[in-house]
N, C-alpha and C positions, 0 to 999 in steps of 0.2 A: 644430677638433674642440671643441664647446663644450657644456655639459651640467651636469647636478647629480650626475655620477658622478666629479667631479675627485677624485683621491687614492684611489679605491676600486680594489680589485683583484678581477677575476672570473676563472672558470674555465668553460669549455664543452666539454662532450664531444661528439663527433660534430660538431666545428666545422669540418670540411673540405668542407661542403656544405649546401645546403639550409637549413632552419630554423636549424641550429646556426650556419652561416655568417652568415645574416642577423642572427642575435643577436649575434655578435661583432662585426659591423660596427657595428651600432646603438649598441652599449653602448660602443665605443670612440669614437665619433663624441660620445658623452656625456661623454668625459674619462677613462673607466675604463682602466686597463692590464688587458691579457686574455690568459690563457693557453688556447691552442687544443689541444685533446687529441683525437686520432683515431688509429684503426689505419691508416687511409690517408694515407700520408706526402705524398703528392704534392698533395692536396687541403687538408690541414692547413698545409703551407707555403705555398700559394697564398693562403689567409685570412690568414696573417701579413703576406704581402708586401702584400696589398690594404690592410691596416690601416695599416701604415707608410708606404705610398704616400701615404695621405690624413693623414699626419701623427700617426698614433697610436702606441702602443706595445703590441707583442704578443710572445709567444714560442709555439713549437709544442712540445708533448711526445707523442711516440708512445705509444700507450696500448691496450691490451686490457683493458675495463671488466670482463671476466669473471675476471680474475685479480688476486687480492687484492694480491700483491706489486707488479704494475703500477700499481695504483690507488694504493697507499700511495707509490710513488715519484713518481707523478704529482702528488700533493698535496705532497709534500716538496720537488719541483722549484719548484712556484710559491712556496713560502714561502722558498727558497733564493734565488730572484730577487727577489720583490717583498716578501717580509717579512710578508706577512698574505693572507687570503682573506675578502673581504667578501660575495661572492655567486657563487652556482655553478648553472649550468644543466646538468642531468643529461639529455642529449638523445640520446645514441647508442643506436642501435637497428637491428634488422633486421626484414624481413618475414616471412622462412621460407617455408614453402609455401602461399602464399595460393590460395584458391579450391579447396583440398585437404580433403575431407571426412575427418572423425576416422578412420574406419576404415582410410583409405588413408595417415594421415598417420604419417610414419617416427618412431621413438624418436631417432635421430639429430639430425633436425632440431627435435623438441620440445625435446630438451635444449640444443641450441644457441641457439634463440630464448629460452628462459627464462634460460638463463645471461648473456646480453647485456642482454635488455631488462629482465628483473626484479632478478636476483641482482647484475647490473651498477649497477642504480641504488642498492640496498642497500650495496654496497662502497664508491660514491662516498660516499654519505651518512656512511657509519661514519667514513671517514677526513678528510672535509670538516668534519662536525661536531666531531671532537676538536680540529681547529684552531680552529674558531669558539669553542670553549668556553674555550680558551686565552686569546682576544682579546676575549671578552665579547659575542659576538652575530654574527648574519649573515643572509643570506636565501637558500634554496635553492628551485629550481624544477624538477620532474621532468616529463618528457615521457611522457604517456600518450597517449590517443587517443579518438576517439567509440567506438571498438571497446572501449575500456574503460568505457563508459557504457551502450552498447547492444549487442545481439546483432547479428551480421551473418555471412551465409553466406560473403562474400568474404575475411574476415579470416584464417580457419583457426584451429584450436583453440589452438594454443600462442601466436599473436599476440595474440588475444583474452583469454585468461587471463593472459599476461603484463601486458598494459595494464590489465586490472581489478586484478591484484595490485599495480601501481605506485600505484593509488589507495588501496588498503588500506595500504600501506606509508606513502604520503604522510600519510595521516591519524594513523596511529599515531606517527610520528616527530614530527610537529607537536605533538602533545599532550605527548609526553614531554619536548620542550625548549622548550615555550613559555615557561616561567619563565626561561629562559637567555638570552632574547633572540634566539633563533633561530626564524625563521618558515620554514615548509615549505609549498609549495603545488605544485599540477600544473595543465599545460595539457592540453587534449584536441583537438588538431587535427583538423578533418575531411579534406575533399578539398582538399589543398594542393598547389601546382605545385611538386614537388621531384623530383629524379632517380629515387627510387622510384616515384612515380607516372607520371613520364614514360614509364618502361619498361612499366608496366602499360598505358598508352594505344596503346603501339606493339603490344603483344601483342593487344589487344581494343580497339580503337576504339569499338565499338558499346557496351560496357560503360560506357566513359566519358561518352559521351552520354547515357545511361541513368541514370548516378549524377548529373550535373549537373541533370538534370530533376527530382531529388528533394531539390536543395538550394533552400530558399525564395529565397535572394539570386539564384540563378540562375547561378552561376558557380563556379569553384574559388577558393580562396583563395591569397594568396601567402605565402612564407616572411616576408616583412618584415611582414605583418599580424599573423602569430604572434609575431613578435619584440617587437612593440610592447607586446603583452600580457605578455610575459615581463618585459620592461623594467619595467614598471609594478610587477609583483610583486615584482622585486628592488629597487625603489626605496622611499624613505621615504613617499611617498605612499601605499603599501600597508601601513603599519605596524601597522594593527590586523586585517591578513588573515593568516590562517594556517590550515591544513588544508583547504584548499578545492580544487576541481576546476573550471577555466573551459574550457568548450567555446568554441573558435575554429572554428566550422563553418557560418557562413552560416544559422544556424537550423535545421539538420538534426535534431539531437535534440529540439528543441522541439516537433515534429510529433506 
């Protein structure tokens, strides 16, 4: 497990699968100690097991990012075990009612998506930054989406609103804490091979073929490809980069 993250401590929410898991594994390979947070206990513990099998150091913290007390306890646990927090990937999120038009979208689903995808990112940053201020700096990356950059009928109102909101939140917090040594950026994945998209493929294979036809590179991305971008944003190689949203989408939003 070699790399330039030796001695660093990271936190990833939604680390039990998909992009979160890929990033956790990648940062551990670079030498970081990693806290995996997820509401899905089995998946989170599996990620920890994978890291430890490869010779890394990781813990699991069961967390509901929509609850302030849970998020505060999550960060406190990281500090209790590792003593610091150098970087965080706020990645937990849900799809909600995809393909559902606004007039048919339920208030219950709207609230759930906004609470997890947007409020959850805000809560995570609130408590992560509190610790980073105490230690003199850090790096944060938030997961948005191409649905946070452009409109799309597939996404559903709440998902699109939450992901657009993440970008506004990212920029605001980046400016607020730029002089405190804290960098805040966002990634905007496009069509990525994750459990969420695999479920969509099973439900509508023709839609998947249609979506790929509109990706200039001509294929879906992998969680590992997104993880590498997040890894760079968390590293000193990106020391002058803050307040930005990077699309990892095979050229989709460039059209």
